C-alpha positions, 0 to 999 in steps of 0.5 A: 929065369934070365938067359945069363942064368941059363947059359951059366948053368948049361956051361957048368954042366957041360964042363963038369958033367959032360966033360966038354972043353970050356974053350969050345963053348960058344952059342954057335957050337954045333952040339954034335960036331963041335962039342962032341955030344953023343946019344949017351951024353944026351941021356945025361943032359936030359936028367941034368935039365930036368934037375936044374930047370924042372922040365922034361926034354922031349926028343921031338922038340930037339930035332931042329936044335943043332947049336948051343945057342939053339939049346939055350933058346929051347931051355928059355922057351920052356922056363920063361926067359926074363 
């Protein structure tokens, strides 16, 4: 899966499911501070990622993921970017 596809899928579910303001979505946006993603949203994100990308997020792997760009990198490392 290409990076562009990952970004498009993530952006769509952030806007539609988590109700993040589309104008706030940028690779350097902080997940908690800029996008307002809280622990309840993260539970939804885990389900959405599993459904869209076919793997389960492990909390311990997410400890250093602070920005949206790092989240894209994490997903890309799991699904094998092209």
